[in-house]
N, C-alpha and C positions, 0 to 999 in steps of 0.2 A: 526457426525462419521468424524473422521480424517484419511486421507490416508498419513498422513507425514510418512516419514523414517528417521532413523538417517543419518545426513549429510556425516558421513565419511563411509558409507558402499559401497561396491564394486557396480558397476552398474549391473543392471541384465544382461546386454547382455557381461559382461566381457569373458565368455567361449560361443562361438555361438554354435547352434545345428550343423552347417556346421563342425565345429572344433572338436566337441563332439558329434557323432550321437549315443552314447549307449544309450539303454532304461533307462528310469529315474523311480527312486523309491521315490515317493514325500511323505515327512512327513510335516504336518503343527502342531506346537506347540502353543496353545493358553495358555498364561501364565498371572495368576492373579497377577498384580504388585499395587493392591489397599493397602492403608494405612495401612491393618493390616499386611501385608507382611513386615513392616518395620524391619530394625534391621539384627538380624541373619536370619530369613527366607529369605530374598531378598539376602543378603550374600551368603549363601549357594546354593540359585538358579543360581546367577552368575558364581559359581564355578562349578556347576554342567554342566551348558551350556557349559563352556570352556572344560569341560572333554569330554562332548560329541564331539564336533567338533575336538578335538585333537585325539580321537579314531578314527573317520573316516578318519581323515587325514593320518592315519598309513597303511590303506588298499588301495592298489591300484587299486582295482576294485569300491569299495563304494565310493572313491573320484570323480569318474566318473560318477556313477549313482545314488547316493542318494542326493535328493535335498530337502533342508530344508527351511521352511519360519517360521518366529517368529512373533506372534502377540499378544500384551500385552493389557490388559484391566484394566482401572482405571487412565484415560480413555483410549477407544480404540485405539490403535495405530500400524501399520504396522512397525515393527522395521526392517525386512528383508522380501523381497520378495522371491520366490524360487530361490536358487542358490545352487550350489554345495559347498562340505565342504572346498574348497579350497579359498572360497571367505570369509570365517569366519572373522569378524571385532572385536569380543570382545565387545558387546554392553554396558556392564554395566547397567543392569535394576535399575531402581529406584522405590521405593513404594509411591504412593501417590493416593489419589481420592478414588471414591467407587468401585462397582463391576457390571460394566454392561457386564455381562456374556452373557445375550441372544443377544446383539448387536454383541458381539465379535463373537460368534458361527456363526451368519448369515454372517457377514463379512468373517469369515474364509473359509465357504463354498462357497462364491463368490470366494474367492480368488483360491480355488480348482478348480472350474469350469473354470475359466479362464485360469489357468495353463494347464489345459486338452486340452482346446481349442487350444492352443499355440503348444502343443505336436503334435495334430493331423494336424494342418496346415503345420507343418515341417516335418512330416513323421517320427515323433520319437514314438517308442513302449513304454508303460509306465504299471507299477504296480499299482494295486490298492491303492490309497493314504490313509495314515493314518493320523487320526487326534487325538491329544492327548491334552485334557484338563487339566491343574494342577491348582487348587484353594485351598484357606483356608477358604473360607467363603461360602455365599450364593448370589444369583442375587440380586442386588437393581433395576433391570428394567425388563421388560417383556421377559419372557423366553419360555413360551409355545409353540409360534410359532417356535422358536429355536427347541425345542425338536420334533415336527412335522417335520422339515426339517431333523433332523437326521434320524429319524425312515424311512422316504421316502429315503434318500439317502443309508441306510443300506439295505432296501429291493432291491432298484435296483442295489446294488452292485457298487454304485459309489464311497464311500470310506468306512473305518472302523474308528469308533470313538470310543475313550477310554477315561474315566473320572477317574483321580486320585485326591483323597481328601487329604489335609494337615490340620493337627492341629484341628481346630473346623469347617472344611468344613461340610456343610450340606448334609450328605450322603443320605437322603430321597429325596432331590430334584435331587442329582445326579442320584440316580436311576431312576427317570422320564425322565431325560436327556438321558440316554444312554441305549441301548437295551442289552449291557453286563453289568455285575455286575461291579459296580465302585470298585476301589481298594483304599484302606485307608494307605497312605505311613506312615510308622512307623517313629515318629520322624521327622527330616528334613533330610533323607538320599536321598538328590537330587542327590548326587554323584554316590550312589549306582543306583539309578533309571536310570540316563543318561547313566551309563556304560552298563546296562542291554538293555537299549534302542539302543545304537550304536551297540553291538554284534547283536541284532535283525535285524537292519537295513543291517548291513554288510552280514548276512546270506541271508537277502531278496535279496540283489543285486546280490548274486550267482545264483540265480534260474532264471526261464524263467517267462516273463510277462503271467499272467493267472494261473500260479502254485498255488496251495493251500500253505500258509505260516503257519507254526506252531510257536507259541510264546513259547519259553522255560520258565522254571521258573526262576525268583522266583515269578513271579507275577500270575503265574497258569493259563494264559487264554489258551483256546483251539485253534484250527484254525480258520483263519479269511479268 
């Protein structure tokens, strides 16, 4: 398991909690960058990510409250730990390797736990974290322990987990991973998905920690 980050990313402490004591709305993106994503899929994913950050940066409250972490798998890499949108560095993901989805989920849940501990240690209130898994395939490693961790985390309301399938994603396995019905993305509409996600995150950042958040269409999820 690798903890490497891209060398040109902004440091985690670029904006300290003392400088920005706003409540945090954390969002973890688990991104499949395995070899099957080569070509148009990975290009569209990179464009979608840029759209996501650009949208967040236009909102004066979201830019202070929404924190995003990127973790890719194929192999598992922390591309960016939790930072606010102002620290976006346009990572340009590359497609290579297999699909260690189980490892990525377990590592992602560790990141969520660690960040929540940092919030508590610094007296920062926070919203229920969101985890989005985006994949075009099926796991090439052990994933049932990750599924158990997801169920436990959902039951304890430690986070909300969402699975997004692309192209030939194994929706049967995604249904076993997620307590919510996974969503099949039509074509490679990453930009539309990230546009929806940025709007959802901006709406969440205007609520109060602990409030119920309603996810609007097009994905059709209910309250989380």
